[in-house]
C-alpha positions in Angstrom: -4.1 -34.5 -10.4 -6.7 -33.2 -11.0 -5.6 -30.9 -14.2 -6.1 -26.5 -13.2 -7.2 -24.2 -14.5 -4.8 -21.0 -16.1 -6.6 -18.4 -13.6 -5.7 -21.4 -10.7 -1.8 -22.0 -12.1 -1.8 -18.6 -11.8 -2.7 -18.5 -8.6 -0.7 -20.9 -7.3 2.3 -18.9 -9.1 2.1 -15.8 -7.5 1.6 -17.9 -3.5 5.0 -19.2 -4.2 6.4 -16.2 -5.2 5.5 -14.3 -2.5 6.6 -17.7 -0.5 10.0 -17.5 -1.8 10.0 -13.6 -1.4 9.7 -13.1 2.1 12.1 -15.8 2.7 14.4 -13.6 0.7 13.4 -10.7 3.3 11.2 -8.7 1.1 7.8 -7.3 2.7 4.8 -7.7 0.8 3.4 -4.4 0.2 0.1 -5.0 -2.4 -1.2 -8.1 -4.7 -3.1 -7.8 -7.3 -3.0 -4.1 -7.6 -4.8 -2.8 -11.0 -6.2 0.8 -12.9 -6.8 1.2 -16.2 -4.2 0.2 -17.7 -2.9 -3.1 -16.5 -1.6 -5.5 -13.5 0.7 -5.3 -11.2 1.4 -8.7 -9.6 3.6 -8.0 -6.9 4.9 -5.1 -4.5 6.9 -5.6 -1.9 9.7 -3.4 0.0 13.2 -4.5 0.1 14.5 -2.7 3.0 13.0 0.3 4.1 13.5 2.2 1.1 13.1 -0.4 -2.3 10.0 -0.9 -3.7 9.9 -3.9 -5.7 7.9 -5.0 -8.5 7.6 -8.5 -9.0 5.9 -9.5 -12.3 5.7 -13.1 -11.8 5.6 -15.8 -14.6 3.6 -19.6 -14.0 5.3 -22.5 -16.4 3.9 -26.1 -16.6 7.1 -26.9 -18.8 9.4 -25.0 -21.5 7.2 -24.3 -24.9 7.5 -20.9 -24.1 11.3 -20.8 -23.3 12.5 -19.3 -20.3 11.7 -16.9 -17.5 14.5 -14.1 -18.8 12.1 -14.4 -22.3 9.1 -14.3 -20.7 9.5 -10.1 -19.6 9.8 -8.5 -23.1 10.9 -4.8 -23.4 7.5 -3.6 -24.0 6.4 -5.3 -20.7 8.9 -3.8 -18.7 7.7 -0.5 -20.5 4.6 -1.8 -19.1 5.5 -2.3 -15.6 7.4 1.0 -14.9 4.4 3.1 -16.5 2.1 1.0 -13.8 5.1 1.7 -11.5 4.5 5.4 -12.0 0.7 5.8 -11.0 0.9 3.2 -8.2 4.0 5.4 -7.0 2.0 8.5 -7.5 -0.9 7.3 -5.0 1.4 7.3 -2.0 2.2 8.5 0.6 5.4 6.7 1.4 8.9 8.9 -1.0 11.0 5.8 -2.0 15.0 5.9 -2.2 15.3 3.3 -5.1 12.8 0.7 -7.9 12.8 -1.7 -8.8 11.8 -4.3 -10.9 11.8 -8.4 -10.4 10.4 -11.1 -12.5 10.2 -14.9 -11.3 9.5 -17.5 -12.5 7.6 -20.0 -11.3 7.7 -23.6 -13.1 5.6 -26.6 -12.0 4.9 -29.6 -12.8 8.2 -30.5 -13.7 9.3 -31.2 -10.7 7.5 -32.3 -7.3 9.1 -29.1 -5.5 8.4 -26.3 -8.1 11.2 -24.7 -9.3 11.8 -21.2 -8.7 13.9 -17.8 -10.7 14.4 -14.4 -9.3 15.7 -12.0 -11.4 16.1 -9.0 -10.1 16.4 -5.1 -11.8 15.8 -6.5 -14.9 14.4 -2.7 -16.3 
């Protein structure tokens, strides 16, 4: 087994998260959206009226705790700020906004483990 770099691990986790979201019926609107204040991993539509900002956390072990510990109140505030900037640039209006976190754990089992926390902030 070749060793992956951090960016390769992150990209793999994000690809698995996008696949998971599609399987859950969400439509991907954007990936790796950047502005001067930061980056949003995945932006998805849940139905026609809800936009979901998804933070993807990929881990290869348990060293940093579970996915529920990966997104701190500070990180949620940052995601909210970025979401506001993204929304300001859109033509479509959304009835609801949600922040989800998808944790992808690679390497512990043959199949990656995916944890999807909805509405974290």
